[in-house]
C-alpha positions in Angstrom: 145.9 117.7 118.7 142.4 117.7 120.2 141.0 121.1 121.1 139.9 121.8 124.7 136.4 123.0 124.8 134.1 125.4 126.8 130.6 124.2 126.4 127.9 126.9 127.1 124.3 126.2 127.9 123.8 130.0 128.2 123.3 132.1 125.1 126.5 134.1 124.6 126.7 137.5 122.9 129.5 138.2 120.5 131.1 140.5 123.0 131.0 137.7 125.6 132.5 135.2 123.2 135.3 137.8 122.5 136.0 138.2 126.2 136.2 134.4 126.6 138.7 134.0 123.7 140.9 136.8 125.2 141.0 135.1 128.6 141.1 131.4 127.3 142.7 131.4 123.8 143.4 127.7 124.0 139.8 126.7 124.2 137.1 126.3 121.6 133.7 127.7 122.5 130.8 125.4 121.7 127.2 126.4 122.1 125.1 123.6 123.7 121.4 123.0 124.0 119.2 120.6 125.9 119.2 118.4 122.8 123.0 118.5 122.4 125.3 116.7 124.8 128.7 118.1 125.5 131.6 116.8 123.4 134.0 114.5 125.3 136.6 117.2 125.0 134.7 119.7 127.1 136.6 120.8 130.2 134.4 123.7 131.2 130.6 124.0 131.3 128.9 127.4 131.5 125.4 126.5 132.7 124.0 123.0 133.2 121.7 120.5 131.7 120.2 118.3 134.3 119.8 115.4 131.9 123.5 114.8 131.6 124.0 114.5 135.4 123.8 110.7 135.4 125.9 110.2 132.3 129.0 112.4 133.1 131.5 109.6 132.8 130.4 109.0 129.2 129.4 112.4 128.0 132.0 114.6 129.8 134.9 112.4 130.9 137.3 115.4 130.8 135.1 117.8 132.7 137.0 120.0 135.2 134.7 122.8 136.2 131.1 123.8 136.0 129.8 127.4 136.4 126.2 127.0 137.6 123.6 129.6 136.6 121.7 129.3 139.9 122.6 130.0 143.5 121.3 126.7 144.7 123.2 123.7 143.6 121.3 120.8 145.3 120.4 119.4 141.9 124.1 118.7 140.9 125.7 115.3 141.4 128.0 116.8 144.1 129.4 113.4 145.3 130.5 112.6 141.7 132.1 116.1 141.4 133.9 115.7 144.7 135.2 112.2 144.0 136.5 113.3 140.5 137.9 116.6 141.5 135.4 118.6 139.4 135.0 122.3 140.5 131.6 123.8 140.9 130.8 127.5 141.2 127.4 129.0 141.7 125.6 132.3 140.9 125.4 133.5 144.5 125.2 137.3 144.7 123.4 138.1 141.5 119.9 137.4 143.0 120.6 139.4 146.2 118.8 142.6 145.3 115.8 141.2 143.3 115.0 138.6 146.0 115.3 141.1 148.8 113.0 143.6 147.0 110.6 140.7 146.5 110.6 139.8 150.2 109.7 143.4 151.1 107.1 143.5 148.4 105.5 140.3 149.8 105.4 141.7 153.3 103.8 144.9 152.1 101.3 143.0 150.0 100.0 141.5 153.2 100.6 144.2 155.8 99.3 147.2 153.8 96.2 145.4 152.6 97.3 145.5 148.9 96.3 141.9 148.2 92.8 142.3 149.7 92.4 145.6 147.8 93.3 144.1 144.5 90.9 141.2 145.1 88.2 143.7 145.8 89.1 145.6 142.7 88.4 142.6 140.5 84.9 142.5 142.0 84.4 146.3 141.6 84.1 146.4 145.4 85.1 149.5 147.4 86.1 148.7 151.0 88.0 151.5 152.8 87.9 149.6 156.2 90.6 147.0 155.4 92.9 146.1 158.3 96.4 147.3 157.8 99.7 147.1 159.7 103.0 149.0 159.7 106.3 147.1 159.4 108.1 149.8 161.3 109.3 148.6 164.7 108.4 145.0 163.9 110.9 142.1 164.3 112.1 140.2 161.2 113.9 136.9 161.6 116.1 136.2 158.6 116.9 132.5 158.4 120.0 132.3 156.2 121.9 135.6 156.7 124.2 135.2 153.6 124.3 137.7 150.8 120.6 137.6 150.1 119.7 137.7 153.8 122.0 140.6 154.4 120.3 142.5 151.6 116.9 141.7 153.2 118.3 143.0 156.4 119.5 146.2 154.8 116.1 147.0 153.4 114.4 145.9 156.6 116.5 148.4 158.5 115.5 151.1 156.1 111.9 150.3 157.0 112.7 150.6 160.7 112.5 146.9 161.5 114.6 145.1 164.1 116.6 142.3 162.4 117.6 138.9 163.8 119.9 136.8 161.7 120.2 133.0 161.7 123.1 131.1 160.2 125.1 127.9 160.9 127.9 129.6 162.8 126.2 132.4 164.6 128.9 134.7 163.3 127.7 138.3 163.1 126.5 139.4 159.7 126.0 143.0 158.4 122.6 144.6 159.0 121.6 142.2 161.7 120.9 143.6 165.2 121.2 140.1 166.6 122.7 136.9 165.3 122.2 133.3 166.3 122.8 129.8 165.1 120.3 127.5 163.3 120.4 125.1 166.3 119.1 127.8 168.6 116.4 129.2 166.3 113.6 127.8 168.5 114.4 130.4 171.2 113.7 133.4 168.9 110.9 132.3 166.6 108.2 133.5 169.0 109.6 137.0 169.0 109.4 137.4 165.2 106.6 139.1 163.4 108.1 138.0 160.1 110.1 134.8 159.5 112.0 134.8 156.2 113.5 131.5 155.0 116.5 131.8 152.7 118.1 128.5 153.4 119.9 126.4 150.8 118.9 122.7 150.5 121.3 120.4 152.3 121.0 117.2 154.3 120.7 119.4 157.4 118.1 121.8 156.0 115.7 119.3 154.5 112.3 120.0 156.1 114.1 122.4 158.4 110.8 124.2 158.9 108.5 121.6 160.3 105.6 121.3 162.8 107.9 121.9 165.8 109.3 125.2 164.5 105.9 126.4 163.2 104.4 125.8 166.7 107.1 128.1 168.1 106.2 130.9 165.8 104.4 134.0 167.1 100.6 133.9 166.6 99.5 135.6 163.3 103.1 136.0 162.2 104.1 135.9 158.5 106.2 133.2 157.0 108.1 133.9 153.7 110.0 131.2 151.7 112.4 132.3 149.1 115.0 129.6 149.9 114.4 126.1 148.6 111.1 124.3 148.5 112.2 121.1 150.3 113.4 123.1 153.3 109.7 123.4 154.3 107.3 120.6 155.1 104.3 121.8 153.2 101.7 119.6 155.0 102.9 120.9 158.3 102.9 124.5 157.0 99.3 124.2 156.1 98.5 122.8 159.6 100.3 125.9 161.0 98.3 128.3 158.9 95.1 126.7 160.3 96.3 127.1 163.9 99.1 129.6 164.3 100.5 131.5 161.4 98.6 134.5 159.9 100.0 134.5 156.4 102.5 132.7 154.2 104.2 134.1 151.0 105.8 131.3 149.0 108.1 131.5 145.9 109.4 127.9 146.1 107.7 124.6 146.6 108.4 120.9 147.3 107.1 120.2 143.8 107.4 122.6 140.9 105.3 123.6 139.1 102.9 123.6 142.1 100.3 120.9 141.3 96.8 122.2 140.5 95.5 119.9 143.3 97.5 121.7 146.0 95.4 123.2 148.7 97.7 126.2 148.7 96.2 127.6 145.6 92.8 128.2 147.2 93.9 129.8 150.5 93.3 133.5 151.1 96.1 133.5 153.7 98.7 132.4 151.1 100.5 134.3 148.4 102.0 132.1 145.6 104.7 133.3 143.3 106.0 130.9 140.5 109.7 130.8 141.6 110.4 134.3 140.1 111.8 136.3 143.0 115.4 135.8 141.7 114.6 136.9 138.2 116.5 139.8 136.8 115.9 142.2 133.9 119.1 140.9 132.2 120.1 137.6 133.8 122.9 136.9 131.3 124.6 140.2 131.9 124.5 139.6 135.7 125.8 136.1 135.5 128.6 136.4 132.9 131.1 138.5 135.0 131.2 135.7 137.6 132.0 133.2 134.9 134.7 135.4 133.3 136.4 136.1 136.6 136.5 132.4 137.4 137.6 131.5 133.9 140.6 133.9 134.3 141.8 132.2 137.4 141.0 128.8 136.1 143.2 129.3 133.0 146.0 130.9 135.0 146.0 128.7 138.1 143.7 125.8 137.5 141.4 126.9 140.2 138.4 129.3 140.8 137.9 131.9 143.5 134.4 133.3 143.0 131.5 131.4 144.6 133.3 128.1 144.8 130.9 125.4 146.3 132.0 123.6 149.4 130.9 120.0 148.8 131.1 119.3 152.5 128.5 122.0 153.2 126.5 121.5 150.0 126.6 125.1 148.9 
């Protein structure tokens, strides 16, 4: 009899392997790498290797479920998964606190003059006349008021900001003083001092932030992108920085790594982070409980309950 397999692209500790065996005794655990394709007997993948995406029929014909290690899943062959009944779960939730902390840090970097002070430091230059602002009583527009957006809202409320949430449905979310739909965002952009993009990448959100939306933003407002790079038209963002927006803090980009030729590198009104706002001190320890919870229900019921991706929505 052929053993069913769990293939892991994530490095498992002995304790984690022990937990998996207790929950799924009928499965063999196989450690995978980017150089090693999954065995045809693999039914479950913990983590993902993008290079196998176009060869799933050959390399993983018995695949039933994949636990992604990221919150965004736009790089998965979702149509193939949906057509073949393959389940997909993401890592939504584990990035909530680090990304929210990063958003506040990016805002303070700009508003409190920290960035300019550090640039002066490197030139041994003392300038105590830097222009600074307070975030208290400012309006923050959080575009994507899911788990991460709600955590941003929570921290923003602690700083005394007024929070406006934007999502698909307009359904009220925690820590939002006001809540509206993505379709009506144009009515509220000109109120916001800070616009935070946390959108996933779907057909509807590709280049969501474009010239039209940027032109509606408040003069000298701050734009932060910690969502997906392709939700923002970079060329039109640069145009907006020249005309309308005061500052942009960017953690994600249309092309990553950001090309050396990009104009963004050389702008004083832009802060660039190399896609690190979602990093954790111990990523594996944060991700594994989601996988183990889903593995338990998968073995017992053939389904998953935590962070199941809706292929019709794309997230």
